[in-house]
Every structure is written in structure tokens, then in C-alpha cells.
N, C-alpha and C positions, 0 to 999 in steps of 0.2 A: 346710396347708389343712384336713386332716381334723380337727385339733384345733379349728378355728374352726366347721366345719360341724356336728360332732356335737352341741355344746350347742344350736345353733339348731334342729337337727332334733328333738332331745329335747324342747325346749320346745314345738315345734309339735305333736308326738305327744302330749305331756302335756296340752296344752290341749284337743286333740280327745277324749282319754280322759275328762277332767273333764266335758266337755259330755255325753258318753254316760252317765256315772255319774249326773249329775243327772236325766237322763230316766229312767233305771232306777229311781231311788229314788222317783219319783212312782207307779210301779206296785208290784206285790208282788214277792217274791223269785223266784218261778217265771218271771215275764216276763224278769228279768235272766239267769237261767240259760239260758232259751231263746235269747236273743239271742246269749249267749256261745257257745252250741252251734252257732248258725248261722254265726258268724264262723269257728269252727274247721272246720266242714264246708265253707266257701267258700274256704279257703286252698288255693293251688296250689303245689306244690313247685317251687323254682327261679324264683319270681316274687316281685317286690317291688312292693307297691302304694303309690303316692304320689299325692296330688291335685296340682293345678297349683301351689298355694301352697307346699306342701312341696317340690316339685321345684325351684321357684324359689329357695327358701331353701337347698336343698342344692346349688345351682349346676349343676343338670343341663342339658346341652346335647345335642342330637341332630343327626345329618347323615344324609342318605340314602346308602345303598351304591350306587355307580354304576360303570359301565364306564370304565376309564381306561387310557391307554397307559403301561405301567410299564417303565422302563429300570433295568438293574442299576446300582448305584452303589457307589463306594468312600468310606468315611468315614475321612478322614485329618486330622491336625492341621495348623493353618495359622497364619500370623502376618500381621498387617495392616501395610501400609506405605503411605505417601503416594506418589502418582504424580509423575512428573517435571513434569507440568503442574499438579499440585496443590500444589506447594511452590515458593516464590520467595524468594530472598535479595536484600535491597535494599542496594546499594552505590552510593556517589556516582560519577558518571561523570567528575567532576573534583574536584581537591582544593579546599578552601575552609573556610568557617566556617558552622556551622548558626546561623541566626538565628531559626528557629521550628520547633517540633515540634507537628504538628497532631493526632496520634493517640496512643493509649496501648495498653498491653498488654490484649489481649482484645477490642479494638474490631473491629467488622465493617467492612470496606472493600470498595469496588467498584473494578474495574479502571479505571485512569486517575485515581483520586482522589488528591488531594494528601496526602502524608505529612509532609513537612518542607520548609522553604525554606532553600536554600543560597546563600551569597554567595561569589563566586569571582573572584579577580583574573585567573585564566586565562581565565575566561568573558568578562570585560570586555575582555581583550586580543583575544580571538577576535572580539568585536563591533567593535573598532576595525579589525581586519583587513578586515571586511566594508565599513566606511566608506571605508577607503583603496582597496579594490578597486572600489567603486562610483565613486569619484572618477576613477580611471584609466579606467574604462569610459566616463564622461561625456566625458572629454578625448578618448578614442579615437573616440567618436561625433561629437564636434565636428569632429575632423580628417577623418573620413570625409565629413561634409556639405561641408566646404570643398573636399576633393579631388573630389567629385562635381560641385560647382559649376564647378570649373576644367575638368573633363572636359566638361561641357555647353558651356562657352564655347569650348573647343578644337574640339569637334564642329561648333559653329556657324561657326567660322573655316574649317574644312575645307570645309563646305558653301558658304560664300561664295567661297572660292578656287576651288573646282570650278565654280561658276557664272561667275566671272570668266573662267576658262580657256575655258569653252564660248563665252562672248561673244567673246573674243579670237580664237578660231579662226574664228568666223562672220565677224568683221571682216576677218581675214586672207584668208579665202577670197574676200571681196568686194574685196580690194586696198585697203582703207581706210588702212592704215598706209603704203603706198608713195605714194599720190596727193598727200597733203598736202605732204610734203617736196619732191616734184618740182615741184608747183605753186609752192611758195615759191621754189625755185631758178630756175624760168622767170620768175617775177615779178621777181626780183632781176636776171636777165639783161636783161629789158625795160627796167627802170629805169636799169641801167648804160648801155645803148645810148642811151637817151634823153638821159642826162646827157652822154655823149660827143658826140652830135650838137649839143647845146646849147653845149658847150664849144668844139667845132670852129667853129661858127658865130660865136661871140663872138671867138674868136682871130682869125678872118679879118677880122672887122669892125674890131677894134682894130688889127690889123696894118696895114690900109689907112689908118686914121686916123694911125697913127704915122708912115708914109711921107709922108703929106701935110704933117704938121707939120715933118718934117725938111726937106722942100723949102721950106716957109715960112721955116724958121730960116735955111737957106742964103741965102734972098732977104732976110733980115733983117726978115721980117714977124712971125715968131713968136719968143717969148722962149725962152731956154734952159730956164727952169723948166717951160714948157708942154711942151718937148720931152722933159724928164726924166720928166714925169708920164705922157706918152703911152707912152714906152718901159717904165715900171714897170707900167702896166696891161697892156701886151702881154705882159710877162714873167709876170704873174699868170694871164693867160689861158692861157699855155702850161703852167703848173703845173696848172691845172684840167683842161686837156686830157689831160695825162699821167696824172693821177689817174683821169679817166674811162676812159682806155685800159686802165689797170691794173685798174679795177673790172670792166670788160667781160671782160677776160681771166679774173679770178677767178670772175665769175658764170658764164662759159662752162665753166670747169673743174668748178665745183660742180653745174651743170646736167648735165654729162656723167656725173659721179659718181652723182647721184640717178637718172639714167636707167639707169645700170648696176645700182644697188641694186634699183631697181624691177623691172628685167627679170629679175633673179635671185631676187627675193622675200626678200632678206636682212633687210629691216626687219620683215617679217611674222614670220619665224622668231624674231627677237629678242624680239618682244612675246609670242609664244607661250611661248618658253623662260622668260621672266620670270614668266608666269602659272603655268607648270608648277612652277617653283621655289617659288612662293608655296604651291601645293597641297602639295608635299612638306614644306615647312616646317611648315605647319599640321597635316599628318598626324603628323609627328614630335612635335609638341607634344601632339596628342591621345593618341598612344601613351604618352608620358611621363605624361600625366594618368591614363590607364588603370592604369599601373603604380602610381601613387600611390594610386588608388582601391583596387586589389587589396591593396596593402600596409596601407591603413587598414582595410579589411574584416578582414584577418587579425588586425590589432591589436585591433580591436573584438571579434572572436570570442574571442581570448585573454582580453581583459578580462571578457567575459561568463563564460567558464569560471572565471576567477579569482574572480568574484563568487559563482558557484554553488558553487565549492569552499569558499570562506570561509563561506558560509551553511550548507553541509553540515557543515562542522566544528562550526559553532556549534550546529546542530540536534543533532548527535551528542553534543556536550558538554552541551547543555542539555536533551536528551531531548525536544525539541519544546516546551519550556516557553515560555509567553508572558509570563513575569514581566519585571520591569524589567531594564535592561542590567546585566550582572554578577550577576544573581540568577536562580535557577531553582527550580522546584517538583520535588521528588522525588516521582514518582507510583507508585501501586500497579501492579505488572506484571500481577497477577491479582486476582480477587475472592476474598475469604476472611477469615480471622481473623488479627489480629496476634498471633503466638505468642512473639515475642522483640523487645525494644527495648533497644538499647545505644547511645543517643545523648541528649544533653541540649542545651538552648539555649546557644549561645555556644561550643560544643565545636568544635575544629579537627579536620577529617577529611581522609583521603586516599582515593585511588581503591580501595584494597584493603580498606578498613574495612567490616565488616558492621554496618549501622545497624539493620536490622529483618529479621524473617522473617515471611512470610505463608503460611498453609496453607489450602487449599481441599479439604475432605474429602467433597465431593459424590460423588467417585469415588475409589476406593482400589485399591491392589494387595493381593491376598491371596496369599501364597506357601504353597502346599500341599506338604507333604513326603510324597510317594508312595513306598511301599516299592518296591524295585527289581523285585520279582517282579510287581508290578501295573503297572509303568510303561508296558508295551506297550499297556495297555488305554486309556490316556488319549490323546486326540486334540485338536489345536488346533481351537477353535470349539465344543467340547463345552459343554453347560450345566452350571452348578454351582449349589449352594445353600450358603450360609454361614450358620452359627449361632455364637453365642458364649454361654458360660455366664454371662458378665457381663450379657447382654441376654436376659432370659427372654421367651419368647413372640414373638420376631421372627426372621425368616429373610430373607436377602438373596440376590437372584439375580445370577449373573455368568456370564462366559464365559471359557473357557481361552484365553489369548493366547500363551503361550510354554511349551513343554515342554522342560526342561533336557536338555542333551546328556551331562552327566556325573553320576556317582553319588558322593554324599558318602561318603568312606571311613570316616568315623566313625559316621554314622547309617544307612548303607546305603540311603539314600533319594534320589529324583530330585526336584529342586525344580520345581514347576509354577506358573507365574504366571497369576493370574486377575484379570481386571478386573471390579470390582463397582461398579455405578453406583447413584445414588439413595439413598446411605446417609445423607446430610445430616449428617455429622459424628457419627453414632452409633457407627460403627466407627472406632476411633482407632488411630494408629500404635503398633506393638508390642503390640497386643492379641491374645490367643490366641483361636483360633476352631476350629471343626470344619468342614471343607470336604467336602461331599457331591458327589463327582464321578460324573456319569452316564456310562455306556458301554454299548455293545451297540445293537442295533436296536430293542429293546423289544417288548412284546407287549401286547395288549388283554385286560384281565382285570377281574373285579369287585374293587373295592378300597375300603378304608376308611382313615381317618387312623390313624396308629400309636397316637395317644393313646386309641383305642377298645379296644386290645387289652389284656386281662388274662390272667393265668396263675397257676397254682399249680404244685405239683411234678409233677402228672400231666397237666393239661389246659390248653388255651388257649381263651379264650372272650371273648364280648362280651355286652353287654346291648342287647336290642332293645325298643323301645317298641311296645306294641300297645294295643288298646282296654281291656285289663284292667290294664295296668301296665308294668313293666319286666321282661322275661323273659331269663334267662341262656341263651345259645346257644353250644354248642361249635363251634369253627371250626378249619379246617385252613389254615395259612398258606402263601402263595406267595411271589412275588418282592417285594422291597422296592425302592421308588423314591421318594427324597426323603421327604416327609412322609407318604406313603401306603404301604400294604402290601397285596399281593394276597391274596384269599381263594379258596382252591380249593374248599371245601365249607362248608356251614352257613348260608349267607345267599343271598338273592336280590336282584336289582336293585330298588331302591326301599325296602328295609327301613330303618327309622329306627334308626340305631345311636347309642348314647350315646357321645359323643366327650369329654365333660367330666362329672365327677361319678361316673364309674364306680366309683371306690373306695368312695364313700359307699354305693352300691347293693350292692356286694360285701360290705361290712361289715354292712349291714342284713340281707342274706340269711344270712350266717353267724351272726348273732345269732338269727334265726328258727330256723335249724337246731339251735342249741344248746338252745333252748326245747323243740323237738320231741323231742330225746333225753331231756330231763328228764321229759317225760310218759311 
């Protein structure tokens, strides 16, 4: 930087000197000597004068000295590594054949983005298992609907049987079942007696007629044919009479039986028992229907679980892909950059094959190697600042996450894991860094950036900007903390300290001192 700034500064000073020389040549020689004497008399030791343009060319930057909380820090070497969440290996969940590759090496991808398309017979078979499970589920659902319909019908039968039983009991209590048979038996008895009386009357009448014809036959008045006809009719009357007598006897027996049944309520009990048996039969049918419903419900639940399991297997195998049956999209598990590709279109792959690698270096691990004598100073949660020689002018903040429990026997250091966020890929795995570990409670002190501090063999100093130029000020250093260093003496709050370009001012001051020695 000094090699670049010196020629620019020299050109600016030379241009200014030429303008002054032209002005002096317009007057006489005494005026030039007088001006030169005034310059020499206005020179202040330890001060460099530059106008705004010259300061800009020289790259001079200033910053106010201010009070800061300074903590002690350890500066130790470190190595960058990707975090567990910052690196992903892409492998196929099922074996198959790659039919398309959608990304290439170095491509940026987002989480869930498709990387490749895989065609798999195993995946197709898994889909077929879903179809078979769904078919079984539909059959079980139909069986359940049928069983529930049968149950509803059986429940209706139970209700009807119970209503019939209730009605039969009401009729029995009113004697309805006993009256009808008794009345029928009484009516039969009456009819039988009427028939008997009729038969008895006809028999007597025809018997009398037969005796009269017999007398007439003996007297020769009636023929033998008439006598035989009269006797036949009398015989028929006797037969009808005997039937009537038997009917009366049977009707009397039936009437007595019905009277006995009615008096004991046997017929009522029979009707009630028949109704009760119908209720029990319908209840048994309903119970069987309930068992069929329970069994059908269990079968349907098992079918639903089978469908869910089949779908779960398919989702696991396809990683939730919505591609066609037997095909799936291999998706990016994290957002990041594709750092490795080992697959081509048409390639057959299995579950264990690494197809791609993706890294996301927005956050990285930095492993600091802390000497064992300083390990006790490091605490989890402490702030750290990470710099790298490969990245000039940048520092990254982090936090101590893990303090190692063992000392490396070769290096005699303790590994300290620090998480550093917001690096946006600038810090790369295996990069060497310097880790600034803060420790202690800290103290409030006047501080300036470390870049402002200059030193020689005897003194430590800074350049302070004032109204006249840039003045060299001796300082006594205090504690160091990160990019800042404490000042015990030499400065006050608000002093404008040169933080960039101090070497240019120091070189210019030394050049002026050499000129003074020559005079």
C-alpha cells in the first residue's frame, strides 16, 4: 500500500510546489526567500500538514477515541468446518434408475427443490400395495354397511315382538284368548243338541209310520215294497239319532275342556309364551347382528390401518414426491450449493449410493485450539471474533458452543467449538483462521482500533487530527479486546485518531526530520 500511496502523494506535493514556484517567479527573489522563511518558521515538530485532497489521496481515515468495554482475549489458531445442518448427502430412498438430472455442480438450490427424477419398480409395487389395501378397505366398508342394515332390521323385529308381547298380555288380562274357544264349544253343544232333538223327532215319526204300514201289510192293504221302504227310513233315522247323540257327547266333552282351560287361564299363558319366544328369538338375531357389525368395524379399522401403512411406506420411499406412479423426485434436504455430483441420466442406483452433496455455509463451525494453560479461561457462551489471513479486512462474530473435555496429547491444546453465523460462504471448510476468544468481566476504558497504533524501538504512538494537521501523540497501551486496544494515557475522549494511513504520515514525518538534520 505504501508503494502505491507514495507516488500519488509525491505528485500532489510536487503540483502544489510548482504552483507556489510560479507565484514566486512573478515577484523578485527577496519575496521568495521571505515566503520560504515563513514556511520554515511555521513548521511544528511532530506534525504533518496535509490538505483534504492530499489526505484523500493518501487514504487517511480517522475515528474518535471513545469509551468501550474491553475484555481480555486469547488469539489462537482455528479451522473452519461445516455444521451438521450445513451439509447434506443425497442418497436415493429406493433402488431404481435415474431418468433425469436437474442440477449440476456449483448450482444453488433451495430446500425441497427437485434434484433428479428416479424410476423405481419398488416404488411401483408400493403403490400397488396401496391400491390393494384400498380395495380391501372398500370391501370391508360395504360389509359393515350390510351388517348395520341387518342390525337395524333385527332391532326393528325386536321392537315389533315386544309390542306384540305387550298386546298379548293386555288381551290375556282381558280373557280374550279363553272366551272365543269356550264360545265356539258352547255353540257346538247347542248345535249338537238341536240336531239330536231333530233326529229324535224324525225317528219317532218314521217309527210310527213304519208300524202303520206293517199293520196295513198284514191286512194286505200295503205292499211289501212300501213296508221295506218304511223300515229303511226308520233305520236311517236311528243312525242319525245315534250320530246326534255322539255329537252331543263330544260337544259336551269339548265344552267341559274349554271351561277347564278358561278357568285355569292355560290358553292365555300359551299365547303369552309364544309372544315371549318371538321376543327372545328377535333379540338373539339382533345380538348376532351386533357381533357382525363389531366384526365388520374391526375389519374396516384394520383395512384403514393397512391403507395408512401402505401410504406411509410409499411416502417414505418417495419422500413425499407427487411424481407419477413408480417415479419420484429426489429433493434437496437443505438450501445451499451443490458441491458434489456423482450421477448421470440412465444410471442404475441403490439405496447406499451417494448421488450428490449440498453444503450451506451461512453458518460454520470454527474449531479453536486453545493451549491447555488457557483452557480454564474459556466458557460456553463467550463471544468470539474470527479472522482469516485469506480474507483481509473482514471479521466474523461467533459464540463458544462446546469446550472440549480432553487435551490433545500431541499439540497440548483443548478443542473449542464456536458457531459462526452470517458468513455467507466466505469462510470455507478447512480454512485456517485466527480465533479471538474473549474472557473475563471486562472494564470500561478509552480505546482506539488496533490499526491506529504505531511504534518504533522506544515508543508507541498514534496520529491525531487537529485544526493544524496530523499530530504525533505518544500513548501508553492498556488491555486488548478484539479489534480495539485500551489507552491508559496520551488521549482524551473525542480525539480524532488516524486509523488508516498512519504509516504514510509516519513516513512523511520521518522525511521532514531528516531534512531538519541536514540544515
